[in-house]
BAKOLDO-893515 format. One record per atom (N, C-alpha, C, CB): residue in one letter; atom name; x, y negated, z. Coordinates in Angstrom, 1 decimal. Glycine has a CB too. Layout:
BEGIN
r / a / u / v / w
A / CA / X / Y / Z .
...
This chain:
BEGIN
r / a / u / v / w
M / N / 284.5 / -22.4 / 206.1 .
M / CA / 284.0 / -21.5 / 205.1 .
M / C / 282.6 / -21.9 / 204.7 .
M / CB / 284.1 / -20.1 / 205.5 .
M / N / 281.8 / -22.3 / 205.7 .
M / CA / 280.4 / -22.6 / 205.3 .
M / C / 280.3 / -23.8 / 204.4 .
M / CB / 279.6 / -23.0 / 206.6 .
V / N / 281.2 / -24.8 / 204.5 .
V / CA / 281.2 / -25.9 / 203.7 .
V / C / 281.5 / -25.5 / 202.2 .
V / CB / 282.2 / -27.0 / 204.2 .
C / N / 282.5 / -24.6 / 202.1 .
C / CA / 282.9 / -24.1 / 200.8 .
C / C / 281.7 / -23.3 / 200.2 .
C / CB / 284.1 / -23.2 / 200.9 .
K / N / 281.1 / -22.5 / 200.9 .
K / CA / 280.0 / -21.7 / 200.4 .
K / C / 278.8 / -22.6 / 199.9 .
K / CB / 279.4 / -20.7 / 201.5 .
I / N / 278.6 / -23.7 / 200.7 .
I / CA / 277.5 / -24.6 / 200.3 .
I / C / 277.9 / -25.3 / 198.9 .
I / CB / 277.3 / -25.7 / 201.3 .
A / N / 279.2 / -25.6 / 198.8 .
A / CA / 279.7 / -26.2 / 197.5 .
A / C / 279.5 / -25.2 / 196.4 .
A / CB / 281.1 / -26.6 / 197.6 .
E / N / 279.8 / -23.9 / 196.6 .
E / CA / 279.6 / -22.9 / 195.6 .
E / C / 278.2 / -22.7 / 195.2 .
E / CB / 280.2 / -21.5 / 196.1 .
L / N / 277.3 / -22.6 / 196.3 .
L / CA / 275.9 / -22.3 / 196.0 .
L / C / 275.2 / -23.6 / 195.3 .
L / CB / 275.2 / -22.0 / 197.3 .
S / N / 275.8 / -24.7 / 195.5 .
S / CA / 275.3 / -26.0 / 194.9 .
S / C / 275.7 / -26.1 / 193.5 .
S / CB / 275.7 / -27.2 / 195.7 .
G / N / 276.6 / -25.2 / 193.1 .
G / CA / 277.1 / -25.3 / 191.7 .
G / C / 278.1 / -26.4 / 191.4 .
G / CB / 276.0 / -25.4 / 190.7 .
Y / N / 278.8 / -26.9 / 192.5 .
Y / CA / 279.8 / -27.9 / 192.3 .
Y / C / 281.0 / -27.4 / 191.7 .
Y / CB / 280.1 / -28.6 / 193.7 .
T / N / 281.8 / -28.3 / 191.1 .
T / CA / 283.0 / -27.9 / 190.4 .
T / C / 284.0 / -27.2 / 191.3 .
T / CB / 283.6 / -29.2 / 189.8 .
K / N / 285.0 / -26.6 / 190.7 .
K / CA / 286.1 / -26.0 / 191.3 .
K / C / 286.8 / -26.9 / 192.3 .
K / CB / 287.1 / -25.3 / 190.3 .
V / N / 287.0 / -28.2 / 191.8 .
V / CA / 287.7 / -29.2 / 192.6 .
V / C / 287.0 / -29.4 / 193.9 .
V / CB / 287.8 / -30.5 / 191.8 .
V / N / 285.7 / -29.6 / 193.8 .
V / CA / 284.9 / -29.8 / 195.0 .
V / C / 284.9 / -28.6 / 195.9 .
V / CB / 283.4 / -30.2 / 194.7 .
Q / N / 284.8 / -27.4 / 195.3 .
Q / CA / 284.8 / -26.2 / 196.2 .
Q / C / 286.1 / -26.0 / 196.9 .
Q / CB / 284.6 / -25.0 / 195.3 .
I / N / 287.3 / -26.3 / 196.2 .
I / CA / 288.6 / -26.2 / 196.9 .
I / C / 288.7 / -27.2 / 198.0 .
I / CB / 289.7 / -26.3 / 195.8 .
A / N / 288.3 / -28.5 / 197.7 .
A / CA / 288.3 / -29.5 / 198.7 .
A / C / 287.5 / -29.2 / 199.9 .
A / CB / 287.9 / -30.9 / 198.1 .
A / N / 286.3 / -28.5 / 199.6 .
A / CA / 285.4 / -28.1 / 200.7 .
A / C / 286.1 / -27.1 / 201.6 .
A / CB / 284.1 / -27.6 / 200.1 .
L / N / 286.9 / -26.2 / 200.9 .
L / CA / 287.6 / -25.1 / 201.7 .
L / C / 288.7 / -25.7 / 202.6 .
L / CB / 288.1 / -24.1 / 200.7 .
L / N / 289.4 / -26.7 / 202.1 .
L / CA / 290.6 / -27.2 / 202.8 .
L / C / 290.4 / -28.5 / 203.5 .
L / CB / 291.6 / -27.4 / 201.8 .
H / N / 289.2 / -29.1 / 203.5 .
H / CA / 289.1 / -30.5 / 204.0 .
H / C / 289.3 / -30.6 / 205.5 .
H / CB / 287.7 / -30.9 / 203.7 .
D / N / 289.2 / -29.6 / 206.3 .
D / CA / 289.3 / -29.7 / 207.7 .
D / C / 290.5 / -28.9 / 208.3 .
D / CB / 288.0 / -29.4 / 208.4 .
I / N / 291.4 / -28.5 / 207.5 .
I / CA / 292.5 / -27.6 / 208.0 .
I / C / 293.4 / -28.3 / 209.0 .
I / CB / 293.3 / -27.0 / 206.9 .
G / N / 293.3 / -29.7 / 209.0 .
G / CA / 294.1 / -30.4 / 209.9 .
G / C / 293.5 / -30.7 / 211.2 .
G / CB / 294.5 / -31.7 / 209.3 .
K / N / 292.3 / -30.2 / 211.4 .
K / CA / 291.6 / -30.5 / 212.7 .
K / C / 292.3 / -29.9 / 213.9 .
K / CB / 290.2 / -29.9 / 212.6 .
P / N / 292.7 / -28.7 / 213.9 .
P / CA / 293.4 / -28.2 / 215.1 .
P / C / 294.6 / -29.0 / 215.5 .
P / CB / 293.9 / -26.7 / 214.9 .
A / N / 295.4 / -29.5 / 214.5 .
A / CA / 296.6 / -30.3 / 214.7 .
A / C / 296.2 / -31.7 / 215.2 .
A / CB / 297.4 / -30.4 / 213.5 .
S / N / 295.0 / -32.2 / 215.0 .
S / CA / 294.6 / -33.5 / 215.4 .
S / C / 293.7 / -33.6 / 216.6 .
S / CB / 294.0 / -34.2 / 214.2 .
R / N / 293.4 / -32.4 / 217.2 .
R / CA / 292.4 / -32.3 / 218.3 .
R / C / 292.9 / -33.1 / 219.5 .
R / CB / 292.1 / -30.9 / 218.6 .
K / N / 292.0 / -34.0 / 220.0 .
K / CA / 292.3 / -34.8 / 221.2 .
K / C / 291.0 / -34.9 / 222.0 .
K / CB / 293.0 / -36.2 / 220.8 .
I / N / 291.2 / -35.2 / 223.3 .
I / CA / 290.0 / -35.6 / 224.1 .
I / C / 290.0 / -37.1 / 224.1 .
I / CB / 290.2 / -35.0 / 225.6 .
G / N / 288.8 / -37.6 / 223.7 .
G / CA / 288.6 / -39.1 / 223.6 .
G / C / 288.8 / -39.7 / 225.0 .
G / CB / 287.3 / -39.4 / 223.0 .
P / N / 289.6 / -40.7 / 225.1 .
P / CA / 289.8 / -41.3 / 226.4 .
P / C / 288.6 / -42.1 / 227.0 .
P / CB / 291.0 / -42.3 / 226.3 .
K / N / 287.7 / -42.6 / 226.1 .
K / CA / 286.6 / -43.3 / 226.6 .
K / C / 285.4 / -42.5 / 226.8 .
K / CB / 286.2 / -44.4 / 225.5 .
N / N / 285.2 / -41.4 / 226.1 .
N / CA / 284.0 / -40.6 / 226.2 .
N / C / 284.2 / -39.1 / 226.7 .
N / CB / 283.2 / -40.6 / 225.0 .
N / N / 285.5 / -38.8 / 226.8 .
N / CA / 285.9 / -37.4 / 227.2 .
N / C / 285.4 / -36.3 / 226.3 .
N / CB / 285.4 / -37.2 / 228.6 .
H / N / 285.1 / -36.6 / 225.0 .
H / CA / 284.7 / -35.7 / 224.0 .
H / C / 285.8 / -35.2 / 223.2 .
H / CB / 283.5 / -36.3 / 223.2 .
V / N / 285.7 / -34.0 / 222.6 .
V / CA / 286.7 / -33.6 / 221.7 .
V / C / 286.6 / -34.4 / 220.4 .
V / CB / 286.6 / -32.0 / 221.4 .
Q / N / 287.7 / -34.9 / 219.9 .
Q / CA / 287.7 / -35.7 / 218.7 .
Q / C / 288.9 / -35.3 / 217.8 .
Q / CB / 287.7 / -37.2 / 218.9 .
F / N / 288.8 / -35.6 / 216.6 .
F / CA / 289.9 / -35.2 / 215.6 .
F / C / 290.4 / -36.5 / 214.9 .
F / CB / 289.4 / -34.2 / 214.6 .
F / N / 291.2 / -37.2 / 215.6 .
F / CA / 291.7 / -38.5 / 215.1 .
F / C / 292.7 / -38.2 / 213.9 .
F / CB / 292.4 / -39.3 / 216.2 .
G / N / 292.4 / -38.8 / 212.8 .
G / CA / 293.3 / -38.7 / 211.6 .
G / C / 293.3 / -37.4 / 211.0 .
G / CB / 294.7 / -39.1 / 212.1 .
H / N / 292.3 / -36.6 / 211.2 .
H / CA / 292.4 / -35.2 / 210.6 .
H / C / 292.3 / -35.2 / 209.1 .
H / CB / 291.2 / -34.4 / 211.2 .
E / N / 291.7 / -36.2 / 208.5 .
E / CA / 291.7 / -36.3 / 207.0 .
E / C / 293.1 / -36.3 / 206.4 .
E / CB / 290.8 / -37.5 / 206.5 .
R / N / 293.9 / -37.2 / 206.9 .
R / CA / 295.3 / -37.4 / 206.4 .
R / C / 296.1 / -36.1 / 206.7 .
R / CB / 296.0 / -38.6 / 207.1 .
I / N / 296.0 / -35.5 / 207.9 .
I / CA / 296.7 / -34.3 / 208.3 .
I / C / 296.2 / -33.2 / 207.4 .
I / CB / 296.5 / -34.0 / 209.8 .
S / N / 294.9 / -33.1 / 207.2 .
S / CA / 294.4 / -32.0 / 206.3 .
S / C / 294.9 / -32.1 / 204.9 .
S / CB / 292.8 / -32.1 / 206.3 .
A / N / 295.0 / -33.3 / 204.4 .
A / CA / 295.6 / -33.5 / 203.0 .
A / C / 297.0 / -33.1 / 203.0 .
A / CB / 295.4 / -35.0 / 202.6 .
Q / N / 297.8 / -33.4 / 204.0 .
Q / CA / 299.2 / -33.0 / 204.0 .
Q / C / 299.3 / -31.5 / 204.1 .
Q / CB / 299.9 / -33.6 / 205.3 .
M / N / 298.5 / -30.8 / 204.9 .
M / CA / 298.6 / -29.4 / 205.0 .
M / C / 298.0 / -28.7 / 203.7 .
M / CB / 297.7 / -28.9 / 206.2 .
A / N / 297.0 / -29.3 / 203.1 .
A / CA / 296.4 / -28.8 / 201.8 .
A / C / 297.4 / -28.8 / 200.7 .
A / CB / 295.2 / -29.5 / 201.5 .
N / N / 298.3 / -29.8 / 200.7 .
N / CA / 299.3 / -30.0 / 199.7 .
N / C / 300.1 / -28.7 / 199.5 .
N / CB / 300.2 / -31.1 / 200.0 .
E / N / 300.5 / -28.1 / 200.5 .
E / CA / 301.3 / -26.8 / 200.4 .
E / C / 300.5 / -25.7 / 199.7 .
E / CB / 301.8 / -26.4 / 201.8 .
V / N / 299.2 / -25.6 / 200.2 .
V / CA / 298.3 / -24.6 / 199.6 .
V / C / 298.1 / -24.8 / 198.1 .
V / CB / 297.0 / -24.5 / 200.3 .
L / N / 297.9 / -26.1 / 197.8 .
L / CA / 297.6 / -26.5 / 196.4 .
L / C / 298.8 / -26.3 / 195.5 .
L / CB / 297.2 / -27.9 / 196.3 .
N / N / 300.0 / -26.5 / 196.0 .
N / CA / 301.3 / -26.2 / 195.3 .
N / C / 301.3 / -24.7 / 194.9 .
N / CB / 302.5 / -26.6 / 196.1 .
L / N / 300.9 / -23.9 / 195.9 .
L / CA / 300.9 / -22.4 / 195.6 .
L / C / 299.9 / -22.1 / 194.5 .
L / CB / 300.6 / -21.6 / 196.8 .
M / N / 298.7 / -22.8 / 194.6 .
M / CA / 297.7 / -22.6 / 193.6 .
M / C / 298.1 / -23.0 / 192.2 .
M / CB / 296.4 / -23.3 / 194.0 .
I / N / 298.9 / -24.1 / 192.1 .
I / CA / 299.5 / -24.5 / 190.8 .
I / C / 300.4 / -23.4 / 190.3 .
I / CB / 300.2 / -25.9 / 191.0 .
K / N / 301.3 / -22.9 / 191.2 .
K / CA / 302.3 / -21.9 / 190.8 .
K / C / 301.5 / -20.7 / 190.3 .
K / CB / 303.1 / -21.5 / 192.0 .
E / N / 300.4 / -20.3 / 190.9 .
E / CA / 299.6 / -19.2 / 190.4 .
E / C / 298.7 / -19.5 / 189.2 .
E / CB / 298.8 / -18.6 / 191.6 .
M / N / 298.8 / -20.8 / 188.7 .
M / CA / 298.0 / -21.3 / 187.6 .
M / C / 296.5 / -21.2 / 187.9 .
M / CB / 298.3 / -20.5 / 186.4 .
M / N / 296.1 / -21.5 / 189.2 .
M / CA / 294.7 / -21.5 / 189.6 .
M / C / 294.1 / -22.9 / 189.4 .
M / CB / 294.5 / -21.1 / 191.0 .
I / N / 295.0 / -23.9 / 189.5 .
I / CA / 294.7 / -25.3 / 189.3 .
I / C / 295.8 / -26.0 / 188.6 .
I / CB / 294.3 / -26.1 / 190.7 .
N / N / 295.6 / -27.3 / 188.2 .
N / CA / 296.7 / -28.0 / 187.6 .
N / C / 297.0 / -29.2 / 188.4 .
N / CB / 296.3 / -28.5 / 186.1 .
E / N / 298.0 / -30.0 / 188.0 .
E / CA / 298.4 / -31.2 / 188.8 .
E / C / 297.3 / -32.2 / 189.0 .
E / CB / 299.6 / -31.8 / 188.2 .
Q / N / 296.6 / -32.4 / 187.9 .
Q / CA / 295.5 / -33.4 / 188.0 .
Q / C / 294.4 / -33.0 / 189.0 .
Q / CB / 294.9 / -33.7 / 186.6 .
E / N / 294.1 / -31.7 / 189.0 .
E / CA / 293.1 / -31.2 / 189.9 .
E / C / 293.6 / -31.3 / 191.3 .
E / CB / 292.7 / -29.7 / 189.6 .
K / N / 294.9 / -31.0 / 191.5 .
K / CA / 295.5 / -31.1 / 192.8 .
K / C / 295.4 / -32.6 / 193.3 .
K / CB / 297.0 / -30.7 / 192.8 .
S / N / 295.7 / -33.5 / 192.5 .
S / CA / 295.6 / -34.9 / 192.9 .
S / C / 294.2 / -35.3 / 193.3 .
S / CB / 296.0 / -35.8 / 191.7 .
V / N / 293.2 / -34.9 / 192.6 .
V / CA / 291.8 / -35.2 / 192.9 .
V / C / 291.4 / -34.5 / 194.2 .
V / CB / 290.8 / -34.8 / 191.8 .
I / N / 291.8 / -33.3 / 194.4 .
I / CA / 291.5 / -32.5 / 195.6 .
I / C / 292.1 / -33.2 / 196.9 .
I / CB / 292.0 / -31.1 / 195.5 .
L / N / 293.3 / -33.7 / 196.7 .
L / CA / 294.0 / -34.3 / 197.9 .
L / C / 293.3 / -35.7 / 198.2 .
L / CB / 295.4 / -34.6 / 197.6 .
E / N / 292.8 / -36.4 / 197.2 .
E / CA / 292.1 / -37.6 / 197.4 .
E / C / 290.8 / -37.4 / 198.0 .
E / CB / 291.9 / -38.4 / 196.1 .
L / N / 290.1 / -36.3 / 197.6 .
L / CA / 288.8 / -36.0 / 198.2 .
L / C / 289.0 / -35.7 / 199.7 .
L / CB / 288.1 / -34.8 / 197.5 .
I / N / 290.0 / -34.9 / 200.0 .
I / CA / 290.2 / -34.5 / 201.4 .
I / C / 290.6 / -35.7 / 202.2 .
I / CB / 291.4 / -33.4 / 201.5 .
T / N / 291.4 / -36.6 / 201.7 .
T / CA / 291.9 / -37.8 / 202.4 .
T / C / 290.7 / -38.7 / 202.7 .
T / CB / 292.9 / -38.5 / 201.6 .
H / N / 289.7 / -38.8 / 201.8 .
H / CA / 288.6 / -39.7 / 202.0 .
H / C / 287.3 / -39.1 / 202.3 .
H / CB / 288.5 / -40.5 / 200.7 .
H / N / 287.3 / -37.9 / 202.8 .
H / CA / 286.0 / -37.2 / 203.1 .
H / C / 285.2 / -37.9 / 204.3 .
H / CB / 286.1 / -35.8 / 203.3 .
G / N / 285.8 / -38.8 / 205.0 .
G / CA / 285.1 / -39.5 / 206.0 .
G / C / 284.7 / -40.9 / 205.6 .
G / CB / 286.0 / -39.6 / 207.2 .
F / N / 284.9 / -41.2 / 204.3 .
F / CA / 284.6 / -42.6 / 203.8 .
F / C / 283.2 / -43.1 / 204.1 .
F / CB / 284.9 / -42.6 / 202.3 .
L / N / 282.2 / -42.3 / 203.9 .
L / CA / 280.8 / -42.8 / 204.0 .
L / C / 280.5 / -43.1 / 205.5 .
L / CB / 279.9 / -41.7 / 203.5 .
Y / N / 281.2 / -42.6 / 206.4 .
Y / CA / 280.9 / -42.9 / 207.8 .
Y / C / 281.3 / -44.3 / 208.2 .
Y / CB / 281.6 / -41.9 / 208.7 .
K / N / 282.2 / -44.8 / 207.4 .
K / CA / 282.7 / -46.2 / 207.7 .
K / C / 282.1 / -47.2 / 206.7 .
K / CB / 284.2 / -46.3 / 207.7 .
H / N / 281.8 / -46.7 / 205.5 .
H / CA / 281.3 / -47.5 / 204.4 .
H / C / 280.1 / -46.8 / 203.7 .
H / CB / 282.4 / -47.8 / 203.3 .
P / N / 278.9 / -47.0 / 204.3 .
P / CA / 277.8 / -46.1 / 203.9 .
P / C / 277.1 / -46.4 / 202.6 .
P / CB / 276.8 / -46.2 / 205.0 .
T / N / 277.5 / -47.3 / 201.8 .
T / CA / 276.8 / -47.6 / 200.6 .
T / C / 277.6 / -47.1 / 199.3 .
T / CB / 276.5 / -49.1 / 200.4 .
A / N / 276.8 / -46.8 / 198.3 .
A / CA / 277.4 / -46.4 / 197.0 .
A / C / 278.2 / -47.5 / 196.4 .
A / CB / 276.3 / -45.8 / 196.1 .
K / N / 277.6 / -48.7 / 196.6 .
K / CA / 278.3 / -49.9 / 196.0 .
K / C / 279.7 / -50.1 / 196.6 .
K / CB / 277.4 / -51.2 / 196.3 .
E / N / 279.8 / -49.9 / 197.9 .
E / CA / 281.1 / -50.0 / 198.6 .
E / C / 282.0 / -48.9 / 198.1 .
E / CB / 281.0 / -49.9 / 200.1 .
M / N / 281.5 / -47.7 / 197.9 .
M / CA / 282.3 / -46.6 / 197.5 .
M / C / 282.8 / -46.8 / 196.1 .
M / CB / 281.5 / -45.3 / 197.5 .
M / N / 281.9 / -47.3 / 195.2 .
M / CA / 282.3 / -47.5 / 193.8 .
M / C / 283.4 / -48.6 / 193.7 .
M / CB / 281.1 / -47.9 / 192.9 .
A / N / 283.2 / -49.7 / 194.5 .
A / CA / 284.2 / -50.7 / 194.5 .
A / C / 285.5 / -50.3 / 195.0 .
A / CB / 283.7 / -51.9 / 195.3 .
H / N / 285.5 / -49.5 / 196.1 .
H / CA / 286.8 / -49.0 / 196.7 .
H / C / 287.5 / -48.1 / 195.7 .
H / CB / 286.5 / -48.3 / 198.0 .
F / N / 286.8 / -47.3 / 195.0 .
F / CA / 287.4 / -46.3 / 194.1 .
F / C / 287.4 / -46.7 / 192.6 .
F / CB / 286.8 / -44.9 / 194.3 .
N / N / 287.5 / -48.0 / 192.4 .
N / CA / 287.6 / -48.5 / 191.0 .
N / C / 286.6 / -48.1 / 190.0 .
N / CB / 289.0 / -48.2 / 190.5 .
N / N / 285.3 / -48.0 / 190.5 .
N / CA / 284.2 / -47.6 / 189.7 .
N / C / 284.4 / -46.2 / 189.0 .
N / CB / 283.9 / -48.6 / 188.6 .
D / N / 285.1 / -45.3 / 189.6 .
D / CA / 285.3 / -44.0 / 189.1 .
D / C / 284.1 / -43.1 / 189.5 .
D / CB / 286.7 / -43.4 / 189.7 .
K / N / 283.2 / -43.0 / 188.6 .
K / CA / 281.9 / -42.3 / 188.8 .
K / C / 282.2 / -40.8 / 189.1 .
K / CB / 281.0 / -42.4 / 187.6 .
S / N / 283.0 / -40.2 / 188.4 .
S / CA / 283.3 / -38.8 / 188.6 .
S / C / 283.9 / -38.6 / 190.0 .
S / CB / 284.3 / -38.3 / 187.6 .
F / N / 284.9 / -39.3 / 190.4 .
F / CA / 285.4 / -39.2 / 191.7 .
F / C / 284.4 / -39.4 / 192.8 .
F / CB / 286.7 / -40.1 / 191.9 .
C / N / 283.7 / -40.5 / 192.7 .
C / CA / 282.7 / -40.9 / 193.7 .
C / C / 281.6 / -39.8 / 193.8 .
C / CB / 282.0 / -42.2 / 193.4 .
T / N / 281.2 / -39.3 / 192.7 .
T / CA / 280.2 / -38.2 / 192.7 .
T / C / 280.7 / -37.0 / 193.4 .
T / CB / 279.7 / -37.8 / 191.3 .
H / N / 282.0 / -36.6 / 193.1 .
H / CA / 282.6 / -35.5 / 193.8 .
H / C / 282.7 / -35.7 / 195.3 .
H / CB / 284.0 / -35.2 / 193.2 .
L / N / 283.1 / -37.0 / 195.7 .
L / CA / 283.2 / -37.3 / 197.1 .
L / C / 281.9 / -37.2 / 197.8 .
L / CB / 283.8 / -38.7 / 197.2 .
V / N / 280.8 / -37.7 / 197.2 .
V / CA / 279.5 / -37.6 / 197.8 .
V / C / 279.1 / -36.1 / 198.0 .
V / CB / 278.4 / -38.3 / 197.0 .
Q / N / 279.4 / -35.3 / 196.9 .
Q / CA / 279.1 / -33.9 / 197.0 .
Q / C / 279.9 / -33.2 / 198.1 .
Q / CB / 279.5 / -33.2 / 195.7 .
L / N / 281.2 / -33.5 / 198.3 .
L / CA / 282.0 / -32.9 / 199.4 .
L / C / 281.4 / -33.4 / 200.7 .
L / CB / 283.4 / -33.4 / 199.3 .
I / N / 281.1 / -34.6 / 200.9 .
I / CA / 280.5 / -35.1 / 202.2 .
I / C / 279.2 / -34.5 / 202.4 .
I / CB / 280.4 / -36.7 / 202.1 .
R / N / 278.4 / -34.3 / 201.4 .
R / CA / 277.1 / -33.6 / 201.6 .
R / C / 277.3 / -32.2 / 202.1 .
R / CB / 276.3 / -33.5 / 200.2 .
C / N / 278.2 / -31.4 / 201.5 .
C / CA / 278.5 / -30.1 / 201.9 .
C / C / 279.0 / -30.1 / 203.3 .
C / CB / 279.5 / -29.4 / 201.0 .
D / N / 279.9 / -31.0 / 203.7 .
D / CA / 280.4 / -31.1 / 205.0 .
D / C / 279.3 / -31.3 / 206.0 .
D / CB / 281.4 / -32.2 / 205.1 .
S / N / 278.3 / -32.2 / 205.7 .
S / CA / 277.2 / -32.5 / 206.5 .
S / C / 276.3 / -31.3 / 206.7 .
S / CB / 276.4 / -33.7 / 205.9 .
L / N / 276.0 / -30.6 / 205.6 .
L / CA / 275.2 / -29.4 / 205.7 .
L / C / 275.8 / -28.2 / 206.4 .
L / CB / 274.7 / -29.0 / 204.3 .
G / N / 277.2 / -28.2 / 206.4 .
G / CA / 277.9 / -27.1 / 207.0 .
G / C / 278.0 / -27.2 / 208.5 .
G / CB / 279.3 / -27.1 / 206.5 .
R / N / 277.5 / -28.2 / 209.1 .
R / CA / 277.5 / -28.3 / 210.6 .
R / C / 276.3 / -27.5 / 211.1 .
R / CB / 277.3 / -29.8 / 211.0 .
F / N / 276.5 / -26.9 / 212.3 .
F / CA / 275.5 / -26.1 / 212.9 .
F / C / 274.3 / -27.0 / 213.3 .
F / CB / 276.0 / -25.5 / 214.2 .
C / N / 274.5 / -28.3 / 213.5 .
C / CA / 273.4 / -29.1 / 213.8 .
C / C / 273.0 / -30.1 / 212.7 .
C / CB / 273.8 / -30.0 / 215.1 .
A / N / 273.1 / -29.6 / 211.5 .
A / CA / 272.9 / -30.4 / 210.3 .
A / C / 271.5 / -31.0 / 210.3 .
A / CB / 273.1 / -29.5 / 209.0 .
D / N / 271.4 / -32.2 / 209.9 .
D / CA / 270.2 / -32.9 / 209.8 .
D / C / 269.8 / -32.9 / 208.3 .
D / CB / 270.2 / -34.4 / 210.3 .
L / N / 268.8 / -32.1 / 208.0 .
L / CA / 268.5 / -31.9 / 206.6 .
L / C / 267.8 / -33.1 / 206.0 .
L / CB / 267.5 / -30.7 / 206.4 .
S / N / 267.3 / -34.1 / 206.8 .
S / CA / 266.7 / -35.3 / 206.3 .
S / C / 267.7 / -36.1 / 205.6 .
S / CB / 266.1 / -36.1 / 207.5 .
S / N / 269.0 / -35.9 / 205.7 .
S / CA / 270.0 / -36.7 / 205.0 .
S / C / 270.2 / -36.3 / 203.6 .
S / CB / 271.4 / -36.5 / 205.7 .
E / N / 269.5 / -35.2 / 203.1 .
E / CA / 269.6 / -34.8 / 201.7 .
E / C / 269.1 / -36.0 / 200.8 .
E / CB / 268.7 / -33.6 / 201.5 .
K / N / 268.1 / -36.7 / 201.2 .
K / CA / 267.6 / -37.8 / 200.4 .
K / C / 268.7 / -38.9 / 200.2 .
K / CB / 266.4 / -38.4 / 201.0 .
K / N / 269.4 / -39.1 / 201.3 .
K / CA / 270.5 / -40.1 / 201.3 .
K / C / 271.6 / -39.7 / 200.2 .
K / CB / 271.2 / -40.2 / 202.6 .
F / N / 272.0 / -38.5 / 200.2 .
F / CA / 273.0 / -38.0 / 199.2 .
F / C / 272.4 / -38.1 / 197.8 .
F / CB / 273.4 / -36.6 / 199.5 .
E / N / 271.2 / -37.7 / 197.6 .
E / CA / 270.6 / -37.8 / 196.3 .
E / C / 270.5 / -39.3 / 195.8 .
E / CB / 269.1 / -37.3 / 196.3 .
D / N / 270.2 / -40.2 / 196.7 .
D / CA / 270.1 / -41.6 / 196.4 .
D / C / 271.5 / -42.1 / 196.0 .
D / CB / 269.6 / -42.4 / 197.5 .
L / N / 272.6 / -41.7 / 196.8 .
L / CA / 273.9 / -42.2 / 196.5 .
L / C / 274.4 / -41.7 / 195.1 .
L / CB / 274.9 / -41.6 / 197.5 .
I / N / 274.1 / -40.5 / 194.8 .
I / CA / 274.6 / -40.0 / 193.5 .
I / C / 273.7 / -40.6 / 192.3 .
I / CB / 274.4 / -38.4 / 193.4 .
G / N / 272.5 / -40.9 / 192.6 .
G / CA / 271.6 / -41.6 / 191.6 .
G / C / 272.2 / -43.0 / 191.4 .
G / CB / 270.2 / -41.6 / 192.1 .
W / N / 272.6 / -43.7 / 192.4 .
W / CA / 273.1 / -45.0 / 192.3 .
W / C / 274.4 / -45.0 / 191.5 .
W / CB / 273.3 / -45.7 / 193.6 .
I / N / 275.3 / -44.1 / 191.8 .
I / CA / 276.6 / -43.9 / 191.1 .
I / C / 276.3 / -43.6 / 189.7 .
I / CB / 277.4 / -42.8 / 191.8 .
D / N / 275.4 / -42.7 / 189.3 .
D / CA / 275.1 / -42.4 / 187.9 .
D / C / 274.6 / -43.6 / 187.2 .
D / CB / 274.1 / -41.3 / 187.9 .
G / N / 273.9 / -44.5 / 187.9 .
G / CA / 273.3 / -45.6 / 187.2 .
G / C / 274.2 / -46.8 / 187.1 .
G / CB / 272.0 / -46.0 / 187.9 .
A / N / 275.3 / -46.8 / 187.8 .
A / CA / 276.2 / -47.9 / 187.9 .
A / C / 277.0 / -48.1 / 186.6 .
A / CB / 277.3 / -47.7 / 189.0 .
């Protein structure tokens, strides 16, 4: 809920706000204790979250809250919300997502909200997110 509230307060689109609300619903189903470090981890939660979100989004379509195109973008955002942890540059992101500026901007916004929604958020990362969006806008 914190991630969704941050998306709302940031003035992000409905698509980003809904993705923020649903992006981690698969965490309980993917919770495991890491065999190497004995820490709680959520292996594959992005994919599981997208699968679970699909049902919710279908209901939202039925209620005419979103359309099919918005559903598709939301599912892609949820599926890829861990992207920057493995590929930390805007150039990599743009190349991976076929230079789709709108999608990449939304993805950075979702990841920013997710980062800020942690209890231990490092606010120094704000500059990183601003730089990423600036690079995408200029691409």
